[in-house]
C-alpha positions as CSV (number, residue, x, y, z in Angstrom):
1,M,16.6,-10.5,-9.3
2,I,13.2,-12.0,-10.5
3,T,10.3,-9.3,-11.2
4,Y,6.8,-10.0,-10.1
5,N,4.4,-7.8,-10.8
6,I,0.4,-7.6,-8.0
7,S,-2.6,-6.0,-8.5
8,L,-3.8,-4.4,-5.9
9,N,-7.3,-2.2,-5.3
10,Q,-6.6,1.4,-4.7
11,E,-7.2,0.9,-0.5
12,L,-4.7,-1.3,-0.3
13,A,-2.3,0.4,-2.7
14,Q,-2.6,3.4,-0.4
15,L,-2.7,1.3,2.9
16,V,0.6,0.4,1.1
17,D,2.1,3.5,0.6
18,K,1.3,4.3,4.0
19,Q,3.1,1.8,5.3
20,I,6.1,2.4,3.1
21,E,6.2,6.1,4.1
22,Y,5.6,5.0,7.9
23,G,8.3,2.8,7.9
24,K,10.9,4.6,6.1
25,F,11.3,2.1,3.3
26,A,13.4,2.7,0.1
27,N,11.0,1.9,-2.1
28,R,7.8,-0.6,-2.5
29,S,9.7,-3.6,-3.3
30,E,11.9,-3.3,-0.1
31,F,8.5,-3.4,1.7
32,F,7.4,-6.5,0.0
33,R,10.6,-7.8,0.3
34,Q,10.7,-7.3,4.0
35,I,7.0,-8.7,4.2
36,L,8.2,-12.3,2.6
37,R,10.9,-12.1,4.8
38,F,9.1,-12.2,8.1
39,V,6.9,-15.0,6.6
40,F,9.0,-17.0,5.1
41,L,11.6,-17.0,7.5
42,S,10.4,-16.7,10.7
43,N,9.7,-19.8,12.7
44,K,7.3,-21.8,9.9
45,A,6.1,-24.3,12.6
46,E,5.5,-21.6,15.0
47,N,3.1,-19.4,12.3
48,F,1.3,-22.5,11.2
49,N,0.3,-23.4,14.1
50,N,-0.6,-19.8,15.0
51,D,-2.2,-18.6,11.8
52,W,-5.8,-18.1,12.9
53,I,-7.2,-19.0,8.9
54,Y,-6.1,-22.9,9.5
55,N,-7.9,-23.4,12.8
56,E,-11.1,-24.5,14.1
57,P,-13.5,-22.9,13.7
58,Y,-12.7,-20.3,11.1
59,H,-11.3,-22.3,8.9
60,N,-14.8,-24.2,8.5
61,A,-16.2,-20.5,8.8
62,I,-14.8,-19.3,6.1
63,Q,-15.4,-22.5,4.1
64,E,-18.8,-21.9,4.8
65,R,-19.0,-18.0,3.8
66,I,-17.2,-18.7,0.0
67,K,-20.1,-21.4,-0.1
68,K,-22.3,-18.5,0.5
69,F,-21.0,-15.7,-1.4
70,R,-21.0,-18.3,-4.4
71,N,-24.5,-19.4,-4.0
72,G,-25.4,-15.6,-4.6
73,K,-26.0,-15.4,-0.3
74,E,-23.3,-13.1,0.5
75,K,-22.1,-10.5,-1.4
76,I,-18.4,-9.0,-0.9
77,I,-17.9,-5.1,-0.6
78,S,-15.3,-2.6,-0.1
79,A,-13.5,-1.5,2.6
80,K,-15.0,2.2,1.5
81,E,-18.3,1.0,1.3
82,F,-18.4,-0.6,4.7
83,G,-17.2,2.8,6.4
84,F,-13.5,2.5,6.3
């Protein structure tokens, strides 16, 4: 089996751990394998067409926000700063 390492910020790590407990997954690896199965083995065409990121107007809006971020007009804040 091939091993991949990923880094998560504290908020995401806590969310993953809660979902592992909630879903009764044996471990983190099984949780991420299940996510990958869902994403890659479900109906690809249907998922792509229903993915809001690639549908207008969201795609252009995301590109515009990235441009503002790079120009220093927007900043990224953590979920904690946002109030979650």
